[in-house]
N, C-alpha and C positions, 0 to 999 in steps of 0.2 A: 511503501518505500518511495518509489518514483524520484530517486535522488537525481536522475538525469532529466527531469521534466523540462527544465529550461532548454535542453538540447534535443528534445524529443523529435523535432521536425528535421531529423538528419537521416542520411542513408549511408549504407556501407560503401557505395560507389556512386558515381554520377549516373543517375537513372532517368529515363524518360518518364514523365508524369502520365498518369492514367486519366483518360477523359471520363467524365461522369457518364456520358451516354455510350458506354462501351457496348458493342453488339452481343447478343446471345450467341454463344459459341456452338452449342449443340442442342439437339432436341431434349437430351437428358437434363438440361438446365432450365426447362420450363417450370413455371411456378405451379405448385399444387394449390390452386385457389380454394378448393374445398377445405384443405387442411388449414390454410391461412384464416379462412372464415372461422373455423372452430377455435383456433388459437386466439384470434382477436376477441371472439365472444367470451371465452373463458377468462382471458387475461384482463380484459377491460371492463367486464361486467361483474365478475366474481373474484376479483383479485385478493390474494392473501399476502402480497408482498410487503405491505406496511405492517401487518401483524407480525410477520417474521422479523422485520427490522426492529420493531419495538422489543421483542423478546431478546434479540441479540444485543441491543444497546441498553434500553431502560432496565431490563431484568438482569442481564449478565455483565454489563459494563464493557471496559476497554479491551478485554481479551488479549492482554500482553502474553506473548508466547510462554507457555509453561506456568502461567499463573493460575490460581484457583478459578478465576472467572473464565479463562480460556478453556479449562477442562470442563467446567459446568456447562458452558455454551456448546461444547462439542457433544456432550450427552444429550442436550436438547435437540440438536440437529440430527443426531443418530435416531432418536426416538421419532422425530418428525418424518424422516425419510422412510423409516420402517412402517409407520402408519400409512404412508402413501403407497406402499407396496413395492418399494424399490428393492432390488436384490443386492447381495454382497455388500451390505452396509457395514463399514468397519473403519478402524483407525490403523494407519500404517506408520510405524515409528521411524524416526531418524535421529541421529545424535544432535544435540543442541546445547545443553548446559543447564545451569540451575534456573529455577523460576524465581519470581520476585513479585511482591505486592506492597502497596502503600495503604496503611490502615488509618493514618492520622497525619494531618499537616496543619499546624496552627502557627501563624507568624504574625506578631504584633510589634509595633514600635512602642517602646516604653519611655524613651527620652528623645528629644526634649518634650514631645507631646505623645499622647497615646492614640494610636489608630491602627485598624486592621489592614493587613497587607495581602495582596493576591500573589501567591507563589506556589510552585509545585516541585517535588523532588524529581531528580533524574532517575530513570530506571536503573536497577542494579547498583544503587548506591546505598550505604547504610543510613540509619536514622540517627537521632541525637541521644538515644538511651535516656529519655526523659526530657523534661523541660529545661532549657538552658537560656540564661540571659547573658548577653555579651555585647561588647562595643563593636561597632562596625569600623573597619579600616578599608580604604580603597587602595588596592595594590595591583597596578597593571605592570606585569613583568613581560617585556618584549625583547630585552637584550640582556647579555651577560652582566652588564653593569647594574642592572636593576636588582639582581640578587643581593648585592652588597648594600644597596639602598635600603632594602627592607629587612635585612638580616637582624634578628633579635627583637623585632618590633611587632610580630604577628601572633605571638603565643597567646592562646585564650581568646582570640579575636574572631569575629565573623568577617571574612574577607570578600569584598566586592572586587571581582577580577577584571572588570572592563570599564572603560570610561562611559559617560552618558551616551545614549543613542538618540540622535535627532528624531523628533516626532513632528510630522507635518500634517496638515489637514488632508483628509481623504478626498482629493480633488477628482479622482477617477472613481467610477462606481465600484462598489465592492463585489457586486454580482453582475456577471455578463454572460451573454450567449454569443455563439459565433454568428457573425453576419454572413449574408450570402457572398459578399466580396471576400471575406476571410476564407470561407469554404472553397470558393473558386480558386483562390490563390494556392491553396493546398494542392489542387489538382494540376496546376500549371507550372509551378516552379521546380526547376532541377536543382539539386544540392550536391555538394561535394562530400568527400570522405568525412566520416565522423571522427572528431578528435578524441583521443583517449584522455580521461581524467587520471592524472597520476599523483600519487601522494608525494608531498614535499618532505624529503628525509630530514631536512633542517627543521621544519616545523614540528615534525614528530619528536625529534630529539629535544626541542625546546619545551614541548608539552610534557615530556617525561621528566625533564629537569624541574619544571615548575611543580609537578605533583610531588616529587621527592622533597623539594624545598618546603612546600606547605606542610607536608607531613612532619618533617624534621622540626619545623617551627612550632608545631602544636596548635595548628589552626583548628577552630571549632567547626567551621563550615565554609564552603565556597558558594558564592552567589553571583549569578550573571543575569543581565537583562534578556528578555525574550528577543531573539535575533531579528524577528519581524513582528508585525502586528501592533495594534494599539487598541484603545477602548477596553483595556483589561484582558485582552486576548493574549494567551501565553502559549508559545509553541515549545513543546517539550519532547525529548526522546531519551536516549540512554546516556549513562556516564560512568558505569562501572563494569567489571568483567563478569561474564557468564560462567567462566570456569572457576569452580570453587577453590581450586588450587592456587589461583592467582592472588596476589596481595589485594586486600580490600581497599576500595577507594575511600576518599573522604566524603562525608555528607555534602550533597550539592543540591542547590535550589536554582530554578529559573523563575525570575520575578517579572511581573507586569512592568513594562518599560516606564510607565508613568510613575509608579511607586519607586522603582529603582532610581530614576532621575531625581525625584524629590529628595531621597536620602543623600545622594551624591552632592546635590546642590547645597544641602544643609551642612554637610561636612566641609564643603569648600568654603563656607562662611565661618569656619572655626567653631562650629557648634557640634558637640559630640552627639552621636546617635547610638542608642542601644536597642537591641531587638530581643524579644522573648520568643524563642523558637522551640516547638515540640513536634518532632517528626518521628513516626513509627513505621518502619519498613521491615518486611519479613523476606528471608531467602528460603527457597525450597530446593534442597539438593538430594532428596531421596530418589528421584528419577531424573536422570540427566538426558533422557530421550524426550523429544517432543513427538508430534504426530501430524499427519495429514488425514483429512476425513474424505472417504470415498463412498460411492454408492452407484448403482447402475439401473438402467432400464434395459433389460436384455433384448437383443435383436431378434426379429421374428423370421428372417430369411436364413434358412440353414446354411446357405453358401456365404452370406455376408455377415452373419451374426458374430463370428470370431473377430471381425474388424471393429475398431473403436472410434467413436467421435467423442471428444472431451470438451467440457465447459468448466470454467472455474474462476476463482479469484482468491486473493489471500484473506484468511479468516482472522488473522491476528491484527492487533492495533496497538496504539499507545494508551497510556493510563490516565492522562490528565482529563480527557473527555471520555466518550463511550465508543470511540472508533466507528462513528456512524457513516460519514462519507468515505472514510478510509479504514476498513473497507466492508463494513456491514452492508452497505449499499450494494456492492458487487456480489457479495455472498448471498444476500437475500434475492437479488435478481436471478442469479443462477439457480437457486433452490426453487424459486417461483416458476422459472422456465421449465424445470422438470415436472413440477406439479401440474402445470398447464398441459403438457404433453400427455401425462397420465390421465388427468381429468377429462381431457377432450377425447379420450379413447383412441388416440393415434397409435399406429403400430410401426415403429421404426424398424427398418430392415437390419441396420447395423446396431450394435450395442452402443448406448449413450451412457457415458460415465462422467460423473461430477468429481472434481478435485478441489477441496477447500484447503488452502495451504497455510502452514504455520511458518514462522521465521522469515517471512518476506521482508519485514522491516529491518532485519539484520543481514540481508543480502540474498534474498530469494532462496533461502536455505531449504525450505520444504519442497518447492517445485523442482529445484535442481536435484535433490536427493531422490525424488520420485522418478524423474526422467532417467537418472543414472541407473536406478534399480530396475526399471521396466523397459527402457528403449535403447539407450546408448550412453557411453561415457565420453563426454566432450573432450576430455584430455587425450584420449586415444582414438576416438571415433570407431571404437569396436561396437558393432551393432548387435543388438539382441533380436531374437525372432519377432517380437511384437513390434519392432520398428517398421517392418513391412506391412503390418496389419493396422496401421494408424492412419486415419484420414485427416483429422484437423483438431486443433485446440482453439477455443474462443475464450477470451478473458475480459472481465470488466473490473477496472480499478482506476477510474478517473473521477470518482465522486458520484454525486447524485444526478448530474446533468444528463439531459436527453441524448440518446445516441443519434449522431448525425451522419455516420458513415463508418468506414473501416480503414485502418492502416494496413497496407498489404505487405509490409516488411520486404519490399523488393520483389514479391512474387507476382509478376505481371501476368502470368498465365491464368491466375485465378480471377482476374478482373472481370472478364465477361460473365463468369458464373455468378459472382456477387452482384454485378449490375442487374442481372435478371432477378435475383432474389430480393433486391432492394425495391423493385417496382411497387409492391403492395404497401410499402411503408413511406413512400414519398409524401403522402398526406400527413404523416407523423413527423416530417422534417428530416428524414434520412435520405440523402441524395448525393453523398460524396464518397469517392474512392481516391485514395492517394497511395502511390507506390512507396512513399516515405516510411522509414522506420520510426517507431516510438520506443523509448527506453524505460528502464527502471521498474519493470514489473514482470509477472510470472510467465507471460508468453515467450519471453526471451529464453527460458530454459528449454523450451521445445524447439524454437527457431535455431538455437545454437547447435543442435544435433541434426539439422536438416528436416525437421518435421514442420508442417504448416501450422504456425501459431500466430494468432491475430488478436490485436487489441482494438476495441471500437473507439472511434472518434466521439467524444462527448463534449457537450457544452461545459464551459468552465464553472458557471454559476459562482459560488464563493470559495472554490476549492483552494486556490493558492493564497487568497487574501484573508480568509477567515478560518477555514476548518482543517486544513491538512496538517495533522499532528498537533492540533491545538486543544485547549480546554473547551473550545466551542464546537468541537466535532461531536455533536449530539443529535439526537433524533429530530429535534425541532428544525434543524437545517436541511432535512431531507425533503425533496420535492416529490410528493406522491404521484402526480400525473406523469412526471418523467420516469419514475420507477416502474409504473405500470406499462408504459410504452416500451421501456428497455427490456422488460421480461418477455413481452410479446415478440419483439424483434429477435431476441436471442433464441427463444423457443423455435421460431420459424427457421432461422439459419441452421440451428442444430438439427432440426427434423429434416430439412432438405438435404443437409450433408449426409445424414444417416440413410436417406432413401435414394441418393444419387447412384446411378449404375456404376460409376467409377469413383475411386477416391479423388480427393482434390489434387490438383497439380502441385508438384513440389519443385523447389529450387534444387540446384546441384548440391550434393553433400559438401559441407564445409570441411576445411582442413582441421586436424586435431588442434585443440586450443587449451593450453595449460591454464589452470586457474590464475587469474590476475593478469593474463595477457590477452591480446586481441580484443574482441568485442567486450565492452564493459558490461558488468552486471550491477 
């Protein structure tokens, strides 16, 4: 999801930044270098992380929540964890809605010249019910007067709903890593309250009216240009309802901006353009529940084993690519971290539990459902018994880039602990702690009920420019050295958390927070 990624360097209040070289707080936070050696040896010499990633992406595809690829990939992961000897491997259901998959998308221009077009359907939209040839009309409706302008002119047409998007040369590099100056800036800058993103009621009403108008006009299909990206990269998400009781959406495509612009320019020159379109999509309404995937390494200390350390990331993705950097990368890293701990023969005192979440892309649905079921309801802050037995949750969901540090989510008390645990990994580039919040992913479900939940700082690589929600989010964009480093770092942090004498420090409990208010998800 990471819809708040542009605002991620925000905090809930004005906070004092954490220095990188925070002192070790207590003897219990000393590093178990013997364990670190075993973790590095297993994770860097005999890694399975890229093999796991290939199965999740190349074999199983995008894993859109409740799609056949999502369910098949979950079966693979359950089998894998069982083979590794994990306990309590299972699926935990939660309400979601119908599944959806795309089986065929063929788009060709047929007049004035014939040429193939790059385009993808939006999830949860219907197909064309066979091949359709229709003329293209550009109809941008932004005001009430625009409805009268196009009334009676769109029946049987393919409607392009936006003007051309300007395409410029890529003057900045598509792939980047954090510089030392940028990392230092994260540790030193104080920030103010995080602003809430609020829906514009007027925009929502206009969108509803447009949809009703296009349906009434008998439009064949709606097409829009990819909102960002170029070089044939298309960024695609959803466009129809998951609730099978809701009215079906119109067929909708997102098109590569260069191809979209070519068609709009041709029409502007009074030359008609027709497209041949064949889109086959399937809805799955037999089971409206989705599921989270969980499994455990049981704790070995009779006193501490009932307590839990969690690691995870979202398992679902979008359908245009194979959900590689978002978020097969995070899922594979977390699975590999568990494998490393098991293969290295380490004996965690607390129970270590993985959670691979569904429905993240639709609003952190899986992790929020899990937290509500097991720990607390954020709307009432009624705590369940397991809330007191929880030590920490670690999340990876910022692509394939190397881990450079940790966002502390305002939990300043944990900084000395993490500073100690980072020491063995400074040679791998991990040297930064920031008190800042980062938004838009599953650690927020834990943080919102007062549980320590952390997202790692990762190099951007090509995340926002190329892969995030795009047709180029595929295995080839994954950086193997980064993935191996990340799994080793996560395994060490999780293991040290499981073996610490005390649970990690917590922030004060938050106030009850009704859905849609307060801290954004």
